[in-house]
All heavy atoms as TSV, in Angstrom:
chain	resi	resn	atom	element	x	y	z
A	1	MET	N	N	0.738	-1.149	0.004
A	1	MET	CA	C	0.038	0.021	0.085
A	1	MET	C	C	0.962	1.254	0.047
A	1	MET	O	O	1.860	1.230	0.769
A	1	MET	CB	C	-0.858	0.058	1.264
A	1	MET	CG	C	-1.882	1.047	1.305
A	1	MET	SD	S	-3.036	1.139	2.675
A	1	MET	CE	C	-3.514	-0.597	2.875
A	2	CYS	N	N	0.490	2.215	-0.836
A	2	CYS	CA	C	1.414	3.454	-0.861
A	2	CYS	C	C	0.654	4.525	-0.229
A	2	CYS	O	O	-0.445	4.988	-0.640
A	2	CYS	CB	C	1.561	3.750	-2.408
A	2	CYS	SG	S	2.695	2.664	-3.225
A	3	LEU	N	N	1.283	4.948	0.898
A	3	LEU	CA	C	0.515	6.129	1.536
A	3	LEU	C	C	1.678	7.249	1.568
A	3	LEU	O	O	2.799	6.997	1.647
A	3	LEU	CB	C	0.227	5.816	3.048
A	3	LEU	CG	C	-0.719	4.549	3.124
A	3	LEU	CD1	C	-0.943	4.210	4.588
A	3	LEU	CD2	C	-2.030	5.019	2.563
A	4	SER	N	N	1.177	8.498	1.420
A	4	SER	CA	C	2.136	9.575	1.365
A	4	SER	C	C	2.129	10.570	2.561
A	4	SER	O	O	1.082	10.624	3.183
A	4	SER	CB	C	1.912	10.423	0.086
A	4	SER	OG	O	2.052	9.543	-1.037
A	5	LYS	N	N	3.251	11.242	2.705
A	5	LYS	CA	C	3.355	12.384	3.703
A	5	LYS	C	C	3.088	13.575	2.715
A	5	LYS	O	O	3.666	13.680	1.665
A	5	LYS	CB	C	4.656	12.417	4.381
A	5	LYS	CG	C	4.807	11.233	5.410
A	5	LYS	CD	C	6.125	11.431	6.069
A	5	LYS	CE	C	6.211	10.269	7.069
A	5	LYS	NZ	N	7.443	10.183	7.837
A	6	VAL	N	N	2.394	14.552	3.307
A	6	VAL	CA	C	2.131	15.839	2.518
A	6	VAL	C	C	2.762	16.919	3.258
A	6	VAL	O	O	2.652	17.133	4.583
A	6	VAL	CB	C	0.647	16.140	2.272
A	6	VAL	CG1	C	0.439	17.306	1.538
A	6	VAL	CG2	C	0.000	14.940	1.547
A	7	TYR	N	N	3.548	17.792	2.559
A	7	TYR	CA	C	4.171	18.937	3.107
A	7	TYR	C	C	3.554	20.139	2.420
A	7	TYR	O	O	3.386	20.198	1.194
A	7	TYR	CB	C	5.715	18.931	2.910
A	7	TYR	CG	C	6.264	17.670	3.553
A	7	TYR	CD1	C	6.312	16.361	2.892
A	7	TYR	CD2	C	6.864	17.809	4.718
A	7	TYR	CE1	C	6.920	15.324	3.487
A	7	TYR	CE2	C	7.566	16.707	5.341
A	7	TYR	CZ	C	7.520	15.487	4.707
A	7	TYR	OH	O	8.107	14.330	5.346
A	8	ILE	N	N	3.576	21.321	3.205
A	8	ILE	CA	C	3.243	22.578	2.530
A	8	ILE	C	C	4.430	23.479	2.689
A	8	ILE	O	O	5.158	23.442	3.816
A	8	ILE	CB	C	1.988	23.114	3.302
A	8	ILE	CG1	C	1.505	24.330	2.373
A	8	ILE	CG2	C	2.124	23.547	4.680
A	8	ILE	CD1	C	0.063	24.651	2.693
A	9	VAL	N	N	4.589	24.269	1.651
A	9	VAL	CA	C	5.705	25.228	1.744
A	9	VAL	C	C	5.125	26.618	2.039
A	9	VAL	O	O	4.263	27.159	1.304
A	9	VAL	CB	C	6.398	25.345	0.365
A	9	VAL	CG1	C	7.524	26.433	0.328
A	9	VAL	CG2	C	7.077	23.854	-0.022
A	10	LYS	N	N	5.556	27.162	3.149
A	10	LYS	CA	C	5.111	28.549	3.708
A	10	LYS	C	C	6.336	29.366	3.820
A	10	LYS	O	O	7.217	28.974	4.515
A	10	LYS	CB	C	4.348	28.483	4.933
A	10	LYS	CG	C	3.051	27.713	4.936
A	10	LYS	CD	C	2.530	27.642	6.265
A	10	LYS	CE	C	1.233	26.979	6.388
A	10	LYS	NZ	N	0.486	27.005	7.764
A	11	SER	N	N	6.403	30.494	3.087
A	11	SER	CA	C	7.541	31.420	3.173
A	11	SER	C	C	8.847	30.656	2.978
A	11	SER	O	O	9.910	30.929	3.694
A	11	SER	CB	C	7.481	32.138	4.498
A	11	SER	OG	O	6.302	32.826	4.627
A	12	GLY	N	N	8.849	29.613	2.116
A	12	GLY	CA	C	10.066	28.987	1.787
A	12	GLY	C	C	10.510	27.945	2.816
A	12	GLY	O	O	11.452	27.133	2.635
A	13	ILE	N	N	9.652	27.543	3.839
A	13	ILE	CA	C	9.853	26.631	4.755
A	13	ILE	C	C	8.861	25.456	4.557
A	13	ILE	O	O	7.634	25.621	4.435
A	13	ILE	CB	C	9.641	27.130	6.232
A	13	ILE	CG1	C	10.702	28.267	6.410
A	13	ILE	CG2	C	9.938	26.070	7.286
A	13	ILE	CD1	C	10.660	29.038	7.679
A	14	GLN	N	N	9.345	24.238	4.555
A	14	GLN	CA	C	8.619	22.950	4.344
A	14	GLN	C	C	8.051	22.512	5.669
A	14	GLN	O	O	8.853	22.260	6.514
A	14	GLN	CB	C	9.440	21.964	3.468
A	14	GLN	CG	C	8.610	21.040	2.844
A	14	GLN	CD	C	9.499	20.192	1.922
A	14	GLN	OE1	O	9.925	19.102	2.426
A	14	GLN	NE2	N	9.938	20.537	0.811
A	15	GLU	N	N	6.678	22.266	5.793
A	15	GLU	CA	C	6.201	21.767	6.992
A	15	GLU	C	C	5.268	20.579	6.692
A	15	GLU	O	O	4.302	20.748	5.790
A	15	GLU	CB	C	5.422	22.894	7.710
A	15	GLU	CG	C	4.626	22.563	8.851
A	15	GLU	CD	C	3.718	23.728	9.243
A	15	GLU	OE1	O	4.081	24.810	9.093
A	15	GLU	OE2	O	2.729	23.445	9.860
A	16	MET	N	N	5.361	19.471	7.397
A	16	MET	CA	C	4.552	18.346	7.182
A	16	MET	C	C	3.077	18.726	7.717
A	16	MET	O	O	3.031	19.122	8.941
A	16	MET	CB	C	5.008	17.174	7.760
A	16	MET	CG	C	4.080	15.866	7.457
A	16	MET	SD	S	4.774	14.297	7.986
A	16	MET	CE	C	4.550	14.402	9.720
A	17	ILE	N	N	2.006	18.441	6.947
A	17	ILE	CA	C	0.653	18.708	7.438
A	17	ILE	C	C	-0.180	17.512	7.535
A	17	ILE	O	O	-1.251	17.493	8.202
A	17	ILE	CB	C	0.011	19.703	6.468
A	17	ILE	CG1	C	-0.043	19.284	5.003
A	17	ILE	CG2	C	0.636	21.096	6.627
A	17	ILE	CD1	C	-0.901	20.180	4.140
A	18	SER	N	N	0.133	16.431	6.809
A	18	SER	CA	C	-0.569	15.205	6.947
A	18	SER	C	C	0.297	13.931	6.604
A	18	SER	O	O	1.154	14.050	5.777
A	18	SER	CB	C	-1.815	15.280	6.054
A	18	SER	OG	O	-2.704	14.127	6.238
A	19	GLU	N	N	0.071	12.778	7.130
A	19	GLU	CA	C	0.803	11.563	6.860
A	19	GLU	C	C	-0.231	10.453	6.577
A	19	GLU	O	O	-1.392	10.678	6.970
A	19	GLU	CB	C	1.769	11.301	7.859
A	19	GLU	CG	C	1.291	11.075	9.266
A	19	GLU	CD	C	2.504	10.860	10.172
A	19	GLU	OE1	O	3.523	10.271	9.832
A	19	GLU	OE2	O	2.383	11.292	11.337
A	20	SER	N	N	0.174	9.401	6.064
A	20	SER	CA	C	-0.639	8.292	5.775
A	20	SER	C	C	-1.770	8.701	4.806
A	20	SER	O	O	-2.906	8.142	4.943
A	20	SER	CB	C	-1.187	7.638	6.984
A	20	SER	OG	O	-0.105	7.183	7.772
A	21	VAL	N	N	-1.550	9.556	3.853
A	21	VAL	CA	C	-2.550	10.030	2.931
A	21	VAL	C	C	-2.640	8.991	1.806
A	21	VAL	O	O	-1.677	8.645	1.225
A	21	VAL	CB	C	-2.102	11.467	2.296
A	21	VAL	CG1	C	-3.041	11.890	1.238
A	21	VAL	CG2	C	-2.168	12.545	3.413
A	22	CYS	N	N	-3.879	8.659	1.565
A	22	CYS	CA	C	-4.206	7.741	0.564
A	22	CYS	C	C	-4.954	8.233	-0.660
A	22	CYS	O	O	-5.007	7.657	-1.743
A	22	CYS	CB	C	-4.913	6.512	0.996
A	22	CYS	SG	S	-6.553	6.960	1.866
A	23	ASN	N	N	-5.529	9.520	-0.490
A	23	ASN	CA	C	-6.303	10.120	-1.559
A	23	ASN	C	C	-6.171	11.518	-1.546
A	23	ASN	O	O	-6.161	12.204	-0.409
A	23	ASN	CB	C	-7.846	9.686	-1.437
A	23	ASN	CG	C	-8.558	9.983	-2.648
A	23	ASN	OD1	O	-8.094	10.284	-3.770
A	23	ASN	ND2	N	-9.819	10.013	-2.580
A	24	VAL	N	N	-6.032	12.213	-2.671
A	24	VAL	CA	C	-5.876	13.726	-2.859
A	24	VAL	C	C	-6.836	14.064	-3.813
A	24	VAL	O	O	-6.935	13.614	-4.993
A	24	VAL	CB	C	-4.421	14.154	-3.270
A	24	VAL	CG1	C	-4.357	15.537	-3.384
A	24	VAL	CG2	C	-3.487	13.604	-2.219
A	25	VAL	N	N	-7.669	15.045	-3.557
A	25	VAL	CA	C	-8.620	15.675	-4.404
A	25	VAL	C	C	-8.435	17.132	-4.654
A	25	VAL	O	O	-8.340	17.889	-3.590
A	25	VAL	CB	C	-10.097	15.342	-4.032
A	25	VAL	CG1	C	-11.102	16.065	-5.014
A	25	VAL	CG2	C	-10.374	13.929	-3.970
A	26	ARG	N	N	-8.192	17.624	-5.781
A	26	ARG	CA	C	-8.016	19.054	-6.075
A	26	ARG	C	C	-9.191	19.639	-6.750
A	26	ARG	O	O	-9.660	19.213	-7.735
A	26	ARG	CB	C	-6.700	19.220	-6.874
A	26	ARG	CG	C	-6.370	20.678	-7.231
A	26	ARG	CD	C	-5.148	20.817	-8.088
A	26	ARG	NE	N	-5.140	22.115	-8.717
A	26	ARG	CZ	C	-5.708	22.303	-9.906
A	26	ARG	NH1	N	-6.261	21.403	-10.577
A	26	ARG	NH2	N	-5.622	23.596	-10.380
A	27	LYS	N	N	-9.659	20.749	-6.248
A	27	LYS	CA	C	-10.796	21.424	-6.872
A	27	LYS	C	C	-10.515	22.942	-6.822
A	27	LYS	O	O	-10.376	23.560	-5.675
A	27	LYS	CB	C	-12.110	21.140	-6.292
A	27	LYS	CG	C	-13.348	21.786	-7.053
A	27	LYS	CD	C	-14.607	21.406	-6.375
A	27	LYS	CE	C	-15.761	21.961	-7.270
A	27	LYS	NZ	N	-17.014	21.659	-6.711
A	28	ASN	N	N	-10.224	23.546	-7.960
A	28	ASN	CA	C	-9.758	24.956	-7.993
A	28	ASN	C	C	-8.410	25.120	-7.192
A	28	ASN	O	O	-7.461	24.294	-7.473
A	28	ASN	CB	C	-10.728	25.980	-7.592
A	28	ASN	CG	C	-12.030	25.936	-8.430
A	28	ASN	OD1	O	-11.993	25.769	-9.656
A	28	ASN	ND2	N	-13.206	25.951	-7.751
A	29	ARG	N	N	-8.365	25.876	-6.278
A	29	ARG	CA	C	-7.127	25.981	-5.521
A	29	ARG	C	C	-7.179	25.266	-4.042
A	29	ARG	O	O	-6.459	25.477	-3.184
A	29	ARG	CB	C	-6.738	27.554	-5.301
A	29	ARG	CG	C	-6.180	28.116	-6.553
A	29	ARG	CD	C	-5.462	29.337	-6.224
A	29	ARG	NE	N	-6.509	30.532	-6.546
A	29	ARG	CZ	C	-6.152	31.771	-6.230
A	29	ARG	NH1	N	-5.109	32.018	-5.634
A	29	ARG	NH2	N	-7.129	32.669	-6.487
A	30	GLU	N	N	-8.229	24.565	-3.940
A	30	GLU	CA	C	-8.557	23.849	-2.612
A	30	GLU	C	C	-8.137	22.434	-2.786
A	30	GLU	O	O	-8.503	21.706	-3.756
A	30	GLU	CB	C	-9.967	23.956	-2.181
A	30	GLU	CG	C	-10.242	23.485	-0.834
A	30	GLU	CD	C	-11.630	23.977	-0.279
A	30	GLU	OE1	O	-11.744	24.965	0.052
A	30	GLU	OE2	O	-12.579	23.073	-0.512
A	31	ILE	N	N	-7.296	21.842	-1.912
A	31	ILE	CA	C	-6.869	20.446	-2.007
A	31	ILE	C	C	-7.322	19.699	-0.675
A	31	ILE	O	O	-7.014	20.248	0.420
A	31	ILE	CB	C	-5.298	20.421	-1.956
A	31	ILE	CG1	C	-4.873	21.198	-3.415
A	31	ILE	CG2	C	-4.873	19.074	-2.134
A	31	ILE	CD1	C	-3.386	21.581	-3.321
A	32	THR	N	N	-8.030	18.586	-1.008
A	32	THR	CA	C	-8.492	17.861	0.255
A	32	THR	C	C	-7.688	16.585	0.347
A	32	THR	O	O	-7.538	15.934	-0.755
A	32	THR	CB	C	-9.986	17.505	0.017
A	32	THR	OG1	O	-10.792	18.698	-0.208
A	32	THR	CG2	C	-10.418	16.804	1.226
A	33	LEU	N	N	-7.060	16.365	1.444
A	33	LEU	CA	C	-6.285	15.204	1.696
A	33	LEU	C	C	-7.042	14.176	2.609
A	33	LEU	O	O	-7.542	14.635	3.643
A	33	LEU	CB	C	-4.986	15.535	2.348
A	33	LEU	CG	C	-4.242	16.784	1.873
A	33	LEU	CD1	C	-3.085	17.209	2.770
A	33	LEU	CD2	C	-3.629	16.377	0.446
A	34	TYR	N	N	-7.122	13.010	2.220
A	34	TYR	CA	C	-7.776	11.865	2.946
A	34	TYR	C	C	-6.739	10.942	3.498
A	34	TYR	O	O	-5.946	10.406	2.622
A	34	TYR	CB	C	-8.805	11.241	2.072
A	34	TYR	CG	C	-9.888	12.059	1.587
A	34	TYR	CD1	C	-9.701	12.693	0.279
A	34	TYR	CD2	C	-11.032	12.295	2.301
A	34	TYR	CE1	C	-10.775	13.520	-0.132
A	34	TYR	CE2	C	-11.981	13.128	1.828
A	34	TYR	CZ	C	-11.902	13.725	0.503
A	34	TYR	OH	O	-12.915	14.475	0.110
A	35	ASP	N	N	-6.626	10.715	4.734
A	35	ASP	CA	C	-5.678	9.722	5.312
A	35	ASP	C	C	-6.339	8.326	5.362
A	35	ASP	O	O	-7.582	8.186	5.264
A	35	ASP	CB	C	-4.955	10.176	6.480
A	35	ASP	CG	C	-5.828	10.218	7.795
A	35	ASP	OD1	O	-6.956	9.616	7.760
A	35	ASP	OD2	O	-5.349	10.864	8.769
A	36	ILE	N	N	-5.551	7.346	5.891
A	36	ILE	CA	C	-5.952	5.967	5.916
A	36	ILE	C	C	-7.080	5.769	6.911
A	36	ILE	O	O	-7.880	4.752	6.816
A	36	ILE	CB	C	-4.693	5.035	6.023
A	36	ILE	CG1	C	-5.091	3.603	5.963
A	36	ILE	CG2	C	-4.172	5.269	7.548
A	36	ILE	CD1	C	-5.089	3.171	4.608
A	37	ILE	N	N	-7.109	6.485	7.908
A	37	ILE	CA	C	-8.267	6.396	8.912
A	37	ILE	C	C	-9.433	7.326	8.631
A	37	ILE	O	O	-10.390	7.221	9.505
A	37	ILE	CB	C	-7.723	6.620	10.401
A	37	ILE	CG1	C	-7.186	8.093	10.545
A	37	ILE	CG2	C	-6.598	5.577	10.727
A	37	ILE	CD1	C	-6.876	8.460	12.033
A	38	GLY	N	N	-9.462	7.966	7.503
A	38	GLY	CA	C	-10.586	8.690	7.129
A	38	GLY	C	C	-10.651	10.153	7.598
A	38	GLY	O	O	-11.587	10.839	7.213
A	39	GLN	N	N	-9.549	10.628	8.162
A	39	GLN	CA	C	-9.484	11.959	8.587
A	39	GLN	C	C	-9.154	12.864	7.300
A	39	GLN	O	O	-8.366	12.467	6.432
A	39	GLN	CB	C	-8.256	12.067	9.532
A	39	GLN	CG	C	-8.314	13.437	10.358
A	39	GLN	CD	C	-7.345	13.345	11.526
A	39	GLN	OE1	O	-6.389	12.608	11.443
A	39	GLN	NE2	N	-7.705	13.971	12.593
A	40	THR	N	N	-9.748	14.028	7.199
A	40	THR	CA	C	-9.551	14.872	6.071
A	40	THR	C	C	-8.721	16.125	6.548
A	40	THR	O	O	-8.965	16.588	7.711
A	40	THR	CB	C	-10.762	15.304	5.415
A	40	THR	OG1	O	-11.667	15.992	6.273
A	40	THR	CG2	C	-11.438	14.006	4.892
A	41	THR	N	N	-8.006	16.729	5.647
A	41	THR	CA	C	-7.207	18.012	5.833
A	41	THR	C	C	-7.522	18.801	4.543
A	41	THR	O	O	-7.241	18.247	3.462
A	41	THR	CB	C	-5.791	17.813	5.991
A	41	THR	OG1	O	-5.535	16.897	7.076
A	41	THR	CG2	C	-5.009	19.122	6.300
A	42	ILE	N	N	-8.031	20.002	4.722
A	42	ILE	CA	C	-8.233	20.829	3.539
A	42	ILE	C	C	-7.213	21.981	3.556
A	42	ILE	O	O	-7.026	22.711	4.608
A	42	ILE	CB	C	-9.644	21.457	3.420
A	42	ILE	CG1	C	-10.568	20.174	3.361
A	42	ILE	CG2	C	-9.777	22.406	2.290
A	42	ILE	CD1	C	-12.090	20.577	3.617
A	43	VAL	N	N	-6.457	22.194	2.366
A	43	VAL	CA	C	-5.488	23.353	2.289
A	43	VAL	C	C	-5.811	24.008	0.976
A	43	VAL	O	O	-6.327	23.542	0.044
A	43	VAL	CB	C	-4.055	22.808	2.359
A	43	VAL	CG1	C	-3.747	22.223	3.721
A	43	VAL	CG2	C	-3.804	21.889	1.312
A	44	ARG	N	N	-5.392	25.349	0.978
A	44	ARG	CA	C	-5.419	26.074	-0.331
A	44	ARG	C	C	-4.113	26.351	-0.832
A	44	ARG	O	O	-3.204	26.715	-0.067
A	44	ARG	CB	C	-6.153	27.502	0.067
A	44	ARG	CG	C	-7.571	27.306	0.328
A	44	ARG	CD	C	-8.323	28.518	0.361
A	44	ARG	NE	N	-8.232	29.533	-0.657
A	44	ARG	CZ	C	-8.813	29.511	-1.876
A	44	ARG	NH1	N	-9.778	28.545	-1.959
A	44	ARG	NH2	N	-8.641	30.423	-2.768
A	45	GLY	N	N	-3.844	25.966	-2.058
A	45	GLY	CA	C	-2.560	26.037	-2.685
A	45	GLY	C	C	-2.499	25.321	-3.895
A	45	GLY	O	O	-3.509	24.935	-4.426
A	46	GLU	N	N	-1.321	25.199	-4.328
A	46	GLU	CA	C	-1.054	24.393	-5.656
A	46	GLU	C	C	-0.130	23.192	-5.275
A	46	GLU	O	O	0.885	23.330	-4.615
A	46	GLU	CB	C	-0.386	25.325	-6.657
A	46	GLU	CG	C	-1.270	26.423	-7.203
A	46	GLU	CD	C	-2.398	25.871	-8.020
A	46	GLU	OE1	O	-2.144	24.912	-8.770
A	46	GLU	OE2	O	-3.461	26.586	-7.925
A	47	ILE	N	N	-0.350	22.096	-6.001
A	47	ILE	CA	C	0.481	21.011	-5.934
A	47	ILE	C	C	1.819	21.159	-6.721
A	47	ILE	O	O	1.688	21.521	-7.954
A	47	ILE	CB	C	-0.113	19.699	-6.383
A	47	ILE	CG1	C	-1.343	19.418	-5.416
A	47	ILE	CG2	C	0.798	18.418	-6.412
A	47	ILE	CD1	C	-2.229	18.147	-5.964
A	48	CYS	N	N	2.882	21.273	-6.120
A	48	CYS	CA	C	4.150	21.515	-6.742
A	48	CYS	C	C	4.856	20.204	-7.259
A	48	CYS	O	O	5.368	20.158	-8.383
A	48	CYS	CB	C	5.115	22.084	-5.742
A	48	CYS	SG	S	4.666	23.774	-5.303
A	49	SER	N	N	4.795	19.090	-6.451
A	49	SER	CA	C	5.372	17.948	-6.876
A	49	SER	C	C	4.856	16.710	-6.203
A	49	SER	O	O	4.321	16.851	-5.070
A	49	SER	CB	C	6.947	17.907	-6.650
A	49	SER	OG	O	7.169	17.986	-5.253
A	50	VAL	N	N	4.848	15.557	-6.793
A	50	VAL	CA	C	4.520	14.356	-6.252
A	50	VAL	C	C	5.518	13.351	-6.511
A	50	VAL	O	O	5.773	13.006	-7.762
A	50	VAL	CB	C	3.144	13.868	-6.857
A	50	VAL	CG1	C	2.765	12.438	-6.374
A	50	VAL	CG2	C	2.004	14.919	-6.682
A	51	ASP	N	N	6.215	12.782	-5.589
A	51	ASP	CA	C	7.254	11.869	-5.609
A	51	ASP	C	C	6.728	10.440	-5.165
A	51	ASP	O	O	6.578	10.207	-4.005
A	51	ASP	CB	C	8.475	12.167	-4.827
A	51	ASP	CG	C	9.753	11.436	-5.145
A	51	ASP	OD1	O	9.578	10.129	-5.372
A	51	ASP	OD2	O	10.839	11.865	-4.952
A	52	LEU	N	N	6.438	9.590	-6.144
A	52	LEU	CA	C	5.762	8.316	-5.777
A	52	LEU	C	C	6.748	7.319	-5.192
A	52	LEU	O	O	6.379	6.438	-4.450
A	52	LEU	CB	C	5.171	7.703	-6.994
A	52	LEU	CG	C	3.980	8.629	-7.556
A	52	LEU	CD1	C	3.379	7.963	-8.847
A	52	LEU	CD2	C	2.843	8.807	-6.590
A	53	LEU	N	N	8.155	7.582	-5.494
A	53	LEU	CA	C	9.006	6.628	-4.892
A	53	LEU	C	C	9.362	6.948	-3.390
A	53	LEU	O	O	9.551	6.021	-2.598
A	53	LEU	CB	C	10.389	6.680	-5.626
A	53	LEU	CG	C	10.317	6.115	-7.096
A	53	LEU	CD1	C	11.694	6.370	-7.826
A	53	LEU	CD2	C	9.996	4.652	-7.056
A	54	LYS	N	N	9.302	8.248	-3.120
A	54	LYS	CA	C	9.489	8.724	-1.733
A	54	LYS	C	C	8.186	8.919	-0.976
A	54	LYS	O	O	8.258	9.222	0.214
A	54	LYS	CB	C	10.346	10.015	-1.702
A	54	LYS	CG	C	11.778	9.741	-2.201
A	54	LYS	CD	C	12.413	11.123	-2.188
A	54	LYS	CE	C	13.863	10.950	-2.642
A	54	LYS	NZ	N	14.556	12.195	-2.673
A	55	ASN	N	N	7.083	8.673	-1.701
A	55	ASN	CA	C	5.745	8.912	-1.132
A	55	ASN	C	C	5.656	10.301	-0.379
A	55	ASN	O	O	5.247	10.456	0.718
A	55	ASN	CB	C	5.393	7.716	0.005
A	55	ASN	CG	C	5.471	6.498	-0.702
A	55	ASN	OD1	O	5.081	6.350	-1.859
A	55	ASN	ND2	N	5.759	5.360	0.083
A	56	LYS	N	N	5.993	11.304	-1.228
A	56	LYS	CA	C	5.929	12.622	-0.736
A	56	LYS	C	C	5.249	13.502	-1.632
A	56	LYS	O	O	5.508	13.587	-2.860
A	56	LYS	CB	C	7.480	13.041	-0.587
A	56	LYS	CG	C	7.631	14.543	0.109
A	56	LYS	CD	C	9.204	14.644	0.202
A	56	LYS	CE	C	9.505	15.894	0.867
A	56	LYS	NZ	N	10.940	16.204	1.049
A	57	ILE	N	N	4.347	14.466	-1.117
A	57	ILE	CA	C	3.542	15.381	-1.911
A	57	ILE	C	C	3.908	16.798	-1.406
A	57	ILE	O	O	3.881	16.989	-0.219
A	57	ILE	CB	C	2.120	15.053	-1.876
A	57	ILE	CG1	C	1.832	13.750	-2.382
A	57	ILE	CG2	C	1.335	16.203	-2.620
A	57	ILE	CD1	C	0.387	13.263	-2.106
A	58	ILE	N	N	4.256	17.699	-2.302
A	58	ILE	CA	C	4.637	19.137	-1.869
A	58	ILE	C	C	3.505	19.968	-2.482
A	58	ILE	O	O	3.244	20.021	-3.583
A	58	ILE	CB	C	5.952	19.495	-2.467
A	58	ILE	CG1	C	7.054	18.498	-2.043
A	58	ILE	CG2	C	6.351	20.931	-1.932
A	58	ILE	CD1	C	7.507	18.450	-0.661
A	59	ILE	N	N	2.984	20.788	-1.440
A	59	ILE	CA	C	1.997	21.848	-1.811
A	59	ILE	C	C	2.608	23.204	-1.549
A	59	ILE	O	O	3.136	23.350	-0.399
A	59	ILE	CB	C	0.711	21.668	-1.107
A	59	ILE	CG1	C	0.110	20.208	-1.469
A	59	ILE	CG2	C	-0.303	22.754	-1.341
A	59	ILE	CD1	C	-1.096	19.811	-0.574
A	60	GLU	N	N	2.504	24.131	-2.406
A	60	GLU	CA	C	2.788	25.479	-2.052
A	60	GLU	C	C	1.636	26.357	-1.638
A	60	GLU	O	O	0.539	26.282	-2.272
A	60	GLU	CB	C	3.476	26.251	-3.301
A	60	GLU	CG	C	3.982	27.549	-2.884
A	60	GLU	CD	C	4.849	28.106	-4.027
A	60	GLU	OE1	O	5.342	27.349	-4.877
A	60	GLU	OE2	O	5.170	29.339	-3.956
A	61	GLU	N	N	1.673	26.956	-0.438
A	61	GLU	CA	C	0.646	27.707	0.078
A	61	GLU	C	C	0.176	28.688	-0.836
A	61	GLU	O	O	0.854	29.455	-1.516
A	61	GLU	CB	C	1.154	28.248	1.419
A	61	GLU	CG	C	0.160	29.228	2.074
A	61	GLU	CD	C	0.757	29.892	3.322
A	61	GLU	OE1	O	1.770	30.525	3.208
A	61	GLU	OE2	O	0.030	29.833	4.400
A	62	ASP	N	N	-1.108	28.944	-0.794
A	62	ASP	CA	C	-1.863	29.939	-1.600
A	62	ASP	C	C	-1.671	31.298	-0.924
A	62	ASP	O	O	-2.303	31.538	0.172
A	62	ASP	CB	C	-3.282	29.736	-1.707
A	62	ASP	CG	C	-4.029	30.511	-2.725
A	62	ASP	OD1	O	-3.429	31.604	-3.198
A	62	ASP	OD2	O	-5.112	30.243	-3.184
A	63	LYS	N	N	-0.816	32.221	-1.462
A	63	LYS	CA	C	-0.563	33.536	-0.886
A	63	LYS	C	C	-1.553	34.454	-1.025
A	63	LYS	O	O	-1.731	35.518	-0.353
A	63	LYS	CB	C	0.746	34.043	-1.595
A	63	LYS	CG	C	1.968	33.198	-1.228
A	63	LYS	CD	C	3.147	33.690	-1.941
A	63	LYS	CE	C	4.312	32.822	-1.632
A	63	LYS	NZ	N	4.415	31.694	-2.372
A	64	ASP	N	N	-2.708	34.122	-1.891
A	64	ASP	CA	C	-3.823	35.146	-1.967
A	64	ASP	C	C	-4.698	35.105	-0.811
A	64	ASP	O	O	-5.557	35.982	-0.720
A	64	ASP	CB	C	-4.698	34.705	-3.293
A	64	ASP	CG	C	-3.778	34.898	-4.600
A	64	ASP	OD1	O	-2.868	35.744	-4.538
A	64	ASP	OD2	O	-4.271	34.439	-5.532
A	65	ASP	N	N	-4.514	34.192	0.079
A	65	ASP	CA	C	-5.378	34.171	1.258
A	65	ASP	C	C	-5.032	35.285	2.405
A	65	ASP	O	O	-5.690	35.473	3.298
A	65	ASP	CB	C	-5.326	32.811	2.006
A	65	ASP	CG	C	-6.160	31.765	1.224
A	65	ASP	OD1	O	-6.842	32.160	0.265
A	65	ASP	OD2	O	-5.973	30.581	1.488
A	66	PHE	N	N	-3.788	35.858	2.080
A	66	PHE	CA	C	-3.395	36.830	3.199
A	66	PHE	C	C	-3.536	38.238	2.710
A	66	PHE	O	O	-3.592	38.588	1.590
A	66	PHE	CB	C	-1.854	36.530	3.539
A	66	PHE	CG	C	-1.741	35.169	4.138
A	66	PHE	CD1	C	-1.286	34.150	3.323
A	66	PHE	CD2	C	-2.098	34.861	5.302
A	66	PHE	CE1	C	-1.173	32.883	3.887
A	66	PHE	CE2	C	-2.069	33.660	5.982
A	66	PHE	CZ	C	-1.578	32.588	5.150
């Protein structure tokens, strides 16, 4: 089973926001992360990269929210 850790980049600093993520849904600039136990995390931003070998997803924070 492939589960990923998701990181958000804020002001150039990478911070983990969710782990054991099994599903990612993007609608406009809103990204919903679903983990293995059914917990959801919603962030605003853009997906920068997905590394399937390292199970790592990078999201850049939406700066328009500030």
